[in-house]
N, C-alpha and C positions, 0 to 999 in steps of 0.2 A: 362314812358308808365309803369306799374309792368306787371310784367307777369304773364299766368294763371297757376292753379294747375291743375295736369295731373289726368285721371280716375285713381282710385285705380285699381288695380289690380285684375280681375277677379270679379268687379261689378257684370256684368252683371249675372256668373253663376246661382246664388243665387236665382234666377224671375223666376218666372211662368206667362205665358208657355215659355218653354224655349227654343223652336222654336222661337217663334215671339220676343223675347228678345235678342238672338241669331243672327237672321236677323236686327234686330236695330242695335245692338254692330255692328257690320260689316257697316251697312249705316251713321252711327253718326261721322265716322271717315272719311268720303267721302265729302269734300264743294259742297255746292250745291245751292248758291244763285242763283235765277231766270235768266236763260240765260246763266247759266253754268252747266245745267245738264248732258252731257257728260258722264262725268265720274260713276256719278250714273246708265246714261240707258247702259254703258257699265258693270257696274257689275252686273244689273240684268241680262243681256245676259249669262254672265259666271255664274252666279247660273244656269241655263237653259241649259247648253253646255249637260251636263250628261242627260237631262229629255227628255222623250219622249214627248216634246214636240214643235210647232213649231214658231219661232217668226216672226213678220210683224213691219215694222216701216212705216210711212206716212211719205211725204214732212215734214212735220209742226218739225219731230221730238217726234210725238208720239210715244211709242213701244207697240205692241200687242203679249202677250204670249198664246196661245193656251194648254190645257192641257186639256187628254182624259178624262172621269167619272172614277172614281175608278171602281173596280171589282163590276160586276154587275150593273154598273152606267152610263156603256157606251153611252147607247141610250138614255137617260134622259134628259128632255129641257136643254140648255142652259142656264148658269148665266154668268153676267158679272160683273169680281168685277174693280172698276174703283181708284183711286188715284190720286196724284200729285207728281212728284220728288224734284220739290224743295221747297224753302226755307226760309222765311223771312230771313236774318240776324240782329240783334239789339247785342249791344256791352255796357257794362257798361264806362261810361267814364273813361279814364286813363288804360285801359284794351287793351294790345299789342296782336292782333289779323288780323289775315290776311285771310279774308270772302274767297278766291280763293286757297287757298292753305291748311290752318289751320283746323282741323278737330273739333268738338266739346268735350270737356274733361267736365265729372258730375260727379256726388255725389248722394248720396241717404240721405234725412233727413227726420224720419218717415217713411209715407206710401208715401213719393214722391219721383220723381227723376227729381233733374234739373239739369242744366248745369252751370259752373262752367262761372258765366259773360258776359255769351251767351246769346241769344235762345238757346231753347233745340232741335228744329226740329222736335218735336215730333206731330205735324204741317208741314207735314205731311206723318214725318216716321216712324211713327204706323203703318199709314194706309200701306204706301210701304212694310214696314217688313210682318205685316200679312197678304196683297198679296201672294207674296212669300211662306210663311208656312204654308200657305191655301195650295198649290199645291205641296210642298214638303214633309209636315210632313204626314205619311204615314198614324195615326192615324186618319186623317179627311176624312171623307165621301163625296164627291162631284159629282155631273154628271159633265159635260164638261163643261171647265171654260175658260173663256177671262179673261186675267188679261190685264186690260188700265192702262198703265201708260201714264200720260199727262205732260205738260212744260208749265215753263211759267204761272202758277196757280195765283200766287203771284202778277205779276206786269200789270195782265187784262184779265186773265183768255185764255191765248193765244193761248196752245194746245189745247183746248175746243172748241175753237172759228175757229180753223183751221181744226178739226178732217174731215179725211177723215171717211165718213161714211160709205164706204164698210169694212172697218177694223172691224166694229161689226156686228156679225150676231145674235147672240141673243136679245129677247124682255125684257131680263129683268136685268137691272144693280142696283147693289149695289155701292152706293157711301160711301167711309172710308173714309172721310173727316169732323165728326161733334167732335164735344167735349163736350158731357155729355151723359153719359153713360144709361139714363134712358128715354131720347128720341128717337123717330123717326121721322125725318125730311121730309117733303113731299112737301117743297115749300121754298122758299127766295126771300128775295129782290132783285130788281134789284139795278144797278149801273152807276154814269158816274164820271169819272173825267176833271176838268177844268184847266188849267193853263193860268196865269192873267200874259201877258208881260208889266213890268208899265214902262215905256223911264225914263229914269233922267238924269241928267245932274252933271257937275261934275266940280270943280274948286281946285286949289290947298291949299292944309291944311293951316288955320291960326295956326298964332302963338298958342300956348297953347300944354298941352300932350295928353295921348292918353290913355284912358282906356275902359276896355272891360269890357263889361254885361253881365252875364254867368249865365241864368239856366239850373240848371242839378238837378239830383237826384230824376224827376218824376217815377210814376211807368208805367206810358205808358199804352200799352196794343191794342188788335184788336180794330180796329176802327168798325168793325161789332157786335162784341160780347160783347167787356167789354164800348161801347160808353155808354151807359146806366148807369155807373159806376161812372161818374161824376170825372171823373181823369181831373185833370190840362193839359191843352194842354201848352207845354212851349213856342210856337208864342205869346200864349195872355197872358202868364204873362210878356214876356217880352216888348210887346207893351205898355203893364204899366207901366211900368219904363220909358219909352221912352217920349208916349205921358205923363208924372207928371214930366219928364223934360223939357217940352216946347222946348225954345231957347238955353239953356244952354249949349249946344255944337254943333260941327257938325255933321252928322253921315257920315260915312264912310265904316262902312259896317255889314251888318243883315245876319244870312245865319244859318242852322239848319232842323233837321228832316232828313227821311230817304223814306223810303217802303211807297209810299202813303196809303197803308190800317191799317198802323200801328199810335197811338197817338204819337206827337213827345215829347222827353224828356227830351230833350237840346235845348237851341237855344243862339245864341250870338249874339251880337252887338259890333260894336268899335265906339266910340263919341270922337275927339279931344275938349277939352273944357280949358278953361282958368283956370290957378291952384288955382286960389280961390274959382272954382267951384265944384272942384274933390270932396272936403267932401259933399259938394250938392249931387252928386248922389250916394253918399253912402248912406247920411241918407234917400237919396228918395227909395233906393233899398231894404232897411231895413225895412223899411214901407212896403213895397208893398209885402215885405216875410212874414211881421206878419200877414198880410191879408190872405195873400192867403193860410197860414199854418191852418188858422181856418176854411176858404172858403174851402176848399182841404182836410180835415182829411184823405183821403185814399192817400194821397202823403206826409208819413211823413218824408223821404229822403228830403224835396224840400229846395233847396238852391238858395238864389240870390243873387251871388257876384261880387264884382266890382273891380278889379284890373291894374294897369300900365302896359301896353305892346307897344313896337314902334310905334314909329308915324306913319301914314303911309304918302303917298306923296298924296295924294286928297281926296277930300270930299265933299261928295253932296253939292249941291247947296241948300239956307234953302227951299224954294219952292220942291224939289225934297226930299226932307227928310221928312218936312210935307206930302207930298201924298200919301211917302210909307207908314209912320204912321197911317195918317188916313186908308186909305185902309185895312193895316192888322187890326186896330183895328173894323173894319164897316163889317168882314167878318166875318159871322156864324159859328159856333162852338158847339160841340156836340149835345145833341138829341133836334130836331124839333117840333117832334109832335111824341105822342103815338099813338099806335092802340086801337083804340074801342074794339077788341078782345084779347087785353094783348100786352105788349112787345112793341119794337121800332117800328115804324113805318117810319118814317123820319128823317137824320141825317146827319151832317158835319162833315170834319174834316180838319183843316184848317193843311196840311201835311208834305208840306216842303216849304222853302224861303231859293234862291240862288241868287249871286250875276254873273249877265254876264258884257260884257265889257259897255254895255250902256242900258242895264235893270235889275229893280228887278226881277226876274220870281217866282209867288207862284202857290203852286200845292193845288190844294181842291179837295177833293173829297167827293162825295155825294151819298145816297144807301136809297132806298124809296119803300115798298112793293105795294106803291099805283105812275101808274105812273105819272099823273097830279100833285103830290105829287111831284117828284122826277122832274120833268119838275119846277116847280115854285120856288124850292130852285134852280134850275142852274139857272134860273132869277132872281133871286135877287142876285145873285154873280154876274151876268153879266152886272145886274146895276148898282153897287157900283161899279167894274171895270170902267165901260165907267163914271162915274162920278170923278172918279180919275184920268181918259185918258190912263187907261190900255186895253191893246188887249186881249180877250176872245179867248180860241180853246178851244175844248171839245176833246173826247177821243170817241172813238165808242162806248165805254162800255159795258156793259151786260144786257140782259133782265130779270126782275121778272121771277122764276117760280113760275106759280100758283099749287098750290094746289089741292091733290085728296086726300080726305081725307077717301074714302069709295070704294079706289081698292083692287082686290085681294092681290096684294103685300104688301100692308098694313093690311088686315084681315089677311095673312100669317104668317108675320113677328107679330105681336102682339099676335096670339095665342102661337107662341114659345115663344116668350117672358114671356107670364103669366106662361106656364106650366114650363119655367125654373125658375123664379123668386116668383110667387106665389101673382103679380100683375100686372095691366095693365100695359102699357107705355103710356107716352104721346104722342100723334101723333101734331106734333105742324108745325110751318114753325120759320124759323131763319133769325135774320137783315143780319147775312154776304150773302155776294153772295157766290153761290156753280154752281159747272162745269155743275152740272145738266139740270142746266137752258139755256144751251148754246147745250151741249151733247142732248138734248131732242129738240132741234129743227134741230141740224145735223141728226140726228136718230128718225125720227116721229114712233110712235110708241110703243116708249120702254116707260115700266111700273120701275119709279126706285124710290129709298127712299134711305135716309141718316143717317148713324150711326155709333155711334165710342163711345173710352170708355172719361174718363175724364179729360179734359185738358185745364188749367187754365192759363191765360194770357198771350197766345201765341202772339207773333208779339211783343213782350219784352224779357230784358233779365231777368226776372221773371220768362218766363216762367216753368212752371212744369206738371207733367202728374201723376196723382192718379194710382201709384203699384195695387191695389186689384183692379181698376175698368177695369185695362186692360184685367184681367182672367176673369172678369163679362164678357168682351164687345168679348175675346174670345170663351168660353164657348157660346154665346146666336150664335157668328158667325158661327162657328160650326153647332151648333143646325137649323141654320135655311138656312145652304148648304142641309144639309141631308133632313133637311124638305122638302122643294125645287126640290131635285132630284127623294124623293119618293112621292112625289103630286099624 
C-alpha cells in the first residue's frame, strides 16, 4: 500500500468565498461514509454552539438548525436549506486509506480542487459547508432559516425517507446537492436496487496453479450523472475474460465494486488452471484489454492484469462457474433508454459482486424517470436471475420527483440568476436521485428546487470541484436568500 500525500498547509486560505471554503476545510478532515455521520453531525452542532440558533434532531439522526433572520428580515417567510452529511468513499487501488478514521487530503490543479487518491466529498460537502456559512457569515442577508442536514443519502436516501415531517416548518426548500452551476433542477429519476443471491456449489481445488485476473484503472463515476459517458464497468470487462477462457480453469473467487451509486472501477477473479493454461489466460486478458481500450476511450488507465496467487482450498463446480459467468454477462449495464426530452431516461449499474459462504451476491442499481420503464428494467434483471437459479430481492427504492417547470420558486430563482449573470438558467430534471423526491412526500406542499457548483466525476477517486464555480454558486445562493426574504 502506498501512503497518501497530505494537504498543503494553508491550501484553502487563498480561496474565495472564504467562509464557505473554511467550513469545507474543517469538514473534509472528518470521515463521514454513509452510516458514520456522527462526527460530522457533532461538528455541525459545535459550529452553532455560540450562535443564536436552536437545534433539533429526529429519530433517524437528521439534524435541523433554526437560525433567525438577519436584522430587519426577522419576520420574512422562512426557507429550508438542505444538504446531506455523508459521502461516498472511493479509493485508488494500492492507496492506504481508512474511511472511518482518515480525513480527505486535497490539492489544487488549475481551476480544480481534487482529493489525493480518494473521493473529494464535494458531494455533498460543499452543500453542507455552504449551509453553515450561510448562517454564520454576517455579510449574508436572509430571512429565518432551517438548515436541514440529512444522513445516509448515498446508500438509500435513508434520512430523507425517515425524516420527521414536524421538523420542517417552512414551505420553500433549497437543496444544495446539484453538480452543474448553470442548471436549476426541478425533478429527478426514481431508483431501486436489486440484490441477486446466486447459489453456488464448491469442490476441492484441482491440481494446477491459481491466477488472479484483475480489472483496474477505470475512471468510474456517479451512476446517475455520469452513466451516459459510456464509462467501462469493471465487472462487465472481467466477465468477458472469464467467458473467453471458458472451461480452461475453475473459478474460485469473483468480487469487486463498492457503493451502489458508483460505477465500479475494479473487479477481480481467481481461477485455478493447469500450468500450461496460464499463458492462455494472459493472452485472453491482453486481447480483451486491447478491445476494451478501443471501446472505452474515456478510460485511458484501463488495465487487465493476470498474476500468480496462492492456491485456494476450494473452487466452484463447473456448473456453478458457468451460471455465475452467464448471469454477470446477461445483466444489463449502462444507459437503457434516452428521454424524448433529452438526457438519460433509464439506466442500470452492475454495482457490486461479493462471495458469501454459499452464494455469489450481485447488486444492481436501476434508475428511471418513467415508473413503468423502471419496473420493466427490474423485471428484466429478475428474469435473468430466475434463469440462472438466483433469488432476487428489491430495496424499497425512492420515487421520481415529478417536475414543476412553472412554479413561483422557479420563476424567483430564474430572475435572480438572470440578474446575476445576464442569462437565463436551464431548468431541468436530473437522472440522479435527489432527496427532494422523498422530502416532498414527507412534507406535502413544499416548493423545492436544487442547485450547486460544478462538481465532476463524483463517487470516484477522480472527483473534482471547479473553484470559480463555487464562487458563482455562492453569489447566486446569497442573492436568492436576499430576494426570497425581501419578496
